[in-house]
N, CA, C and O of each residue as an XYZ file, in Angstrom:
320
protein
N       0.854     -1.159      0.014
C      -0.008     -0.017      0.004
C       0.901      1.270     -0.023
O       1.791      1.403      0.817
N       0.680      2.159     -0.938
C       1.459      3.397     -0.962
C       1.231      4.223      0.253
O       0.113      4.283      0.764
N       2.264      4.864      0.733
C       2.168      5.792      1.893
C       2.870      7.086      1.578
O       3.657      7.172      0.635
N       2.578      8.106      2.384
C       3.223      9.395      2.288
C       3.406      9.957      3.699
O       2.664      9.619      4.622
N       4.401     10.813      3.839
C       4.660     11.441      5.097
C       4.286     12.924      5.048
O       4.591     13.613      4.074
N       3.634     13.405      6.086
C       3.224     14.842      6.168
C       4.395     15.633      6.678
O       5.007     15.252      7.676
N       4.733     16.747      6.010
C       5.808     17.621      6.463
C       5.300     18.533      7.578
O       4.100     18.568      7.849
N       6.165     19.240      8.200
C       5.782     20.222      9.290
C       4.874     21.276      8.746
O       4.155     21.887      9.536
N       4.840     21.551      7.433
C       3.995     22.545      6.841
C       2.669     21.959      6.336
O       1.880     22.665      5.708
N       2.423     20.668      6.608
C       1.170     20.041      6.223
C       1.135     19.525      4.775
O       0.063     19.238      4.244
N       2.288     19.412      4.152
C       2.391     18.987      2.757
C       2.737     17.496      2.676
O       3.401     16.930      3.545
N       2.246     16.888      1.576
C       2.632     15.480      1.308
C       3.024     15.361     -0.178
O       2.624     16.183     -1.002
N       3.785     14.361     -0.490
C       4.093     14.016     -1.859
C       3.298     12.731     -2.155
O       3.466     11.705     -1.496
N       2.418     12.831     -3.181
C       1.624     11.679     -3.520
C       2.524     10.700     -4.310
O       3.178     11.106     -5.270
N       2.557      9.470     -3.924
C       3.414      8.471     -4.612
C       3.117      8.419     -6.087
O       1.975      8.602     -6.506
N       4.126      8.173     -6.865
C       4.016      8.202     -8.350
C       2.974      7.250     -8.849
O       2.253      7.587     -9.788
N       2.851      6.053     -8.261
C       1.856      5.104     -8.807
C       0.414      5.564     -8.510
O      -0.499      5.239     -9.270
N       0.204      6.302     -7.432
C      -1.101      6.877     -7.126
C      -1.412      8.029     -8.101
O      -2.528      8.140     -8.610
N      -0.411      8.877     -8.348
C      -0.624      9.984     -9.317
C      -0.931      9.434    -10.704
O      -1.767      9.987    -11.419
N      -0.265      8.353    -11.090
C      -0.542      7.763    -12.412
C      -1.943      7.169    -12.426
O      -2.672      7.344    -13.403
N      -2.329      6.485    -11.387
C      -3.653      5.885    -11.352
C      -4.780      6.923    -11.378
O      -5.843      6.672    -11.944
N      -4.545      8.099    -10.760
C      -5.517      9.200    -10.760
C      -5.373     10.072    -11.993
O      -6.213     10.940    -12.230
N      -4.361      9.868    -12.759
C      -4.041     10.675    -13.953
C      -3.922     12.150    -13.596
O      -4.507     13.003    -14.263
N      -3.172     12.449    -12.553
C      -2.978     13.830    -12.096
C      -1.489     14.175    -12.207
O      -0.602     13.321    -12.206
N      -1.290     15.474    -12.303
C       0.100     15.976    -12.365
C       0.167     17.345    -11.743
O      -0.777     17.799    -11.097
N       1.303     18.005    -11.944
C       1.489     19.348    -11.348
C       0.384     20.295    -11.781
O       0.040     20.395    -12.958
N      -0.169     20.998    -10.770
C      -1.231     21.966    -11.044
C      -2.636     21.428    -10.967
O      -3.587     22.199    -10.843
N      -2.796     20.065    -11.040
C      -4.138     19.487    -10.939
C      -4.636     19.540     -9.461
O      -3.849     19.638     -8.520
N      -5.913     19.474     -9.322
C      -6.510     19.580     -7.986
C      -6.985     18.176     -7.524
O      -7.406     17.339     -8.323
N      -6.895     17.974     -6.228
C      -7.379     16.736     -5.592
C      -8.448     17.154     -4.575
O      -8.242     18.085     -3.797
N      -9.548     16.485     -4.589
C     -10.625     16.708     -3.579
C     -10.555     15.615     -2.545
O     -10.308     14.452     -2.863
N     -10.776     16.004     -1.291
C     -10.818     15.026     -0.192
C     -12.268     14.991      0.278
O     -12.782     16.000      0.760
N     -12.926     13.863      0.148
C     -14.327     13.639      0.541
C     -14.381     12.738      1.773
O     -13.967     11.580      1.728
N     -14.890     13.278      2.857
C     -15.005     12.461      4.058
C     -16.136     11.459      3.870
O     -17.284     11.834      3.631
N     -15.787     10.153      3.983
C     -16.790      9.110      3.863
C     -17.266      8.584      5.202
O     -18.361      8.031      5.304
N     -16.433      8.757      6.248
C     -16.830      8.521      7.616
C     -15.718      9.089      8.499
O     -14.677      9.495      7.983
N     -15.914      9.124      9.794
C     -14.929      9.747     10.691
C     -13.586      9.062     10.517
O     -13.458      7.849     10.676
N     -12.604      9.859     10.191
C     -11.202      9.339     10.031
C     -10.931      8.714      8.690
O      -9.828      8.202      8.499
N     -11.850      8.713      7.740
C     -11.617      8.129      6.431
C     -12.067      9.099      5.345
O     -13.177      9.629      5.374
N     -11.162      9.314      4.380
C     -11.401     10.229      3.270
C     -11.165      9.523      1.942
O     -10.344      8.612      1.836
N     -11.880      9.952      0.972
C     -11.718      9.466     -0.423
C     -11.020     10.547     -1.238
O     -11.463     11.695     -1.206
N      -9.952     10.237     -1.965
C      -9.281     11.190     -2.827
C      -9.917     11.133     -4.224
O     -10.078     10.061     -4.805
N     -10.259     12.272     -4.726
C     -10.850     12.336     -6.068
C     -10.041     13.332     -6.892
O      -9.793     14.456     -6.454
N      -9.639     12.921     -8.063
C      -8.946     13.827     -8.999
C      -9.951     14.802     -9.547
O     -10.926     14.379    -10.167
N      -9.760     16.087     -9.348
C     -10.654     17.123     -9.819
C      -9.974     17.845    -10.962
O      -9.867     19.072    -10.966
N      -9.525     17.086    -11.910
C      -8.710     17.678    -13.029
C      -9.475     17.705    -14.318
O      -8.872     17.883    -15.376
N     -10.808     17.532    -14.279
C     -11.565     17.598    -15.514
C     -12.474     18.782    -15.453
O     -12.966     19.160    -14.390
N     -12.695     19.368    -16.611
C     -13.570     20.546    -16.727
C     -15.035     20.115    -16.726
O     -15.383     19.056    -17.247
N     -15.900     20.965    -16.124
C     -17.313     20.666    -16.113
C     -17.889     20.583    -17.532
O     -18.922     19.946    -17.742
N     -17.236     21.217    -18.495
C     -17.741     21.173    -19.887
C     -17.629     19.758    -20.471
O     -18.288     19.428    -21.458
N     -16.803     18.947    -19.860
C     -16.668     17.554    -20.341
C     -17.923     16.736    -20.048
O     -18.085     15.642    -20.589
N     -18.825     17.260    -19.188
C     -20.066     16.554    -18.875
C     -21.138     16.770    -19.942
O     -22.156     16.078    -19.955
N     -20.910     17.707    -20.810
C     -21.897     18.010    -21.853
C     -22.250     16.790    -22.676
O     -21.368     16.107    -23.197
N     -23.512     16.521    -22.791
C     -23.984     15.389    -23.580
C     -23.972     14.069    -22.845
O     -24.360     13.046    -23.411
N     -23.539     14.067    -21.602
C     -23.482     12.831    -20.846
C     -24.835     12.152    -20.676
O     -24.918     10.924    -20.700
N     -25.884     12.930    -20.505
C     -27.212     12.387    -20.239
C     -28.172     12.464    -21.398
O     -29.350     12.152    -21.224
N     -27.740     12.855    -22.546
C     -28.583     12.945    -23.689
C     -29.492     14.150    -23.596
O     -29.388     14.958    -22.674
N     -30.386     14.259    -24.564
C     -31.317     15.371    -24.623
C     -32.504     15.138    -23.685
O     -32.945     14.001    -23.518
N     -33.012     16.184    -23.086
C     -34.153     16.018    -22.181
C     -35.368     15.572    -22.969
O     -35.561     15.982    -24.113
N     -36.201     14.716    -22.343
C     -37.433     14.286    -22.986
C     -38.538     15.273    -22.839
O     -39.500     15.249    -23.606
N     -38.422     16.180    -21.829
C     -39.460     17.163    -21.589
C     -38.739     18.488    -21.213
O     -37.864     18.508    -20.348
N     -39.123     19.555    -21.870
C     -38.561     20.867    -21.548
C     -39.394     21.495    -20.477
O     -40.615     21.573    -20.607
N     -38.746     21.959    -19.389
C     -39.460     22.599    -18.299
C     -38.945     24.008    -18.094
O     -37.776     24.293    -18.351
N     -39.804     24.877    -17.638
C     -39.411     26.238    -17.310
C     -38.801     26.222    -15.879
O     -38.979     25.259    -15.133
N     -38.110     27.261    -15.531
C     -37.526     27.374    -14.182
C     -38.640     27.318    -13.151
O     -38.476     26.689    -12.106
N     -39.742     27.945    -13.413
C     -40.889     27.948    -12.488
C     -41.378     26.510    -12.289
O     -41.634     26.092    -11.159
N     -41.507     25.760    -13.374
C     -41.934     24.351    -13.282
C     -40.939     23.475    -12.462
O     -41.329     22.603    -11.686
N     -39.677     23.757    -12.679
C     -38.622     23.038    -11.959
C     -38.725     23.370    -10.453
O     -38.668     22.469     -9.616
N     -38.875     24.644    -10.120
C     -39.012     25.031     -8.720
C     -40.262     24.390     -8.080
O     -40.221     23.945     -6.933
N     -41.345     24.353     -8.823
C     -42.565     23.691     -8.287
C     -42.336     22.204     -8.016
O     -42.788     21.678     -6.999
N     -41.623     21.521     -8.940
C     -41.319     20.091     -8.805
C     -40.459     19.834     -7.617
O     -40.715     18.901     -6.856
N     -39.419     20.655     -7.429
C     -38.531     20.558     -6.266
C     -39.326     20.766     -4.959
O     -39.168     20.008     -4.001
N     -40.172     21.793     -4.939
C     -40.954     22.092     -3.748
C     -41.917     20.960     -3.432
O     -42.097     20.587     -2.273
N     -42.527     20.425     -4.461
C     -43.481     19.293     -4.230
C     -42.761     18.045     -3.722
O     -43.284     17.329     -2.868
N     -41.581     17.788     -4.238
C     -40.804     16.628     -3.765
C     -40.338     16.857     -2.319
O     -40.296     15.924     -1.517
N     -39.990     18.104     -1.999
C     -39.561     18.420     -0.629
C     -40.713     18.223      0.321
O     -40.488     17.785      1.449
N     -41.929     18.521     -0.067
C     -43.092     18.339      0.840
C     -43.337     16.848      1.053
O     -43.802     16.456      2.124
N     -43.037     16.006      0.061
C     -43.239     14.567      0.193
C     -42.328     13.985      1.309
O     -42.698     13.037      2.001
N     -41.178     14.561      1.448
C     -40.189     14.067      2.404
C     -40.587     14.329      3.911
O     -40.089     13.677      4.829
N     -41.477     15.286      4.093
C     -41.865     15.665      5.459
C     -42.873     14.796      6.059
O     -43.277     15.016      7.201
């Protein structure tokens, strides 16, 4: 299992095999997501949001912002 040591300034060097697996390099961002107390998940945040375009296909129904707000409010009321 790859390991890293934290410096006195709170910095670490991510092992090369981990960087390769995450496809990250200098200047890329890493997100730390807490999955439970004392455990975090590392996520490479090196992709642009524009890469998501077309991921879900075209909508089957076009809704106005007002209709979306009403749907969200209705769903929220169901949870109570």
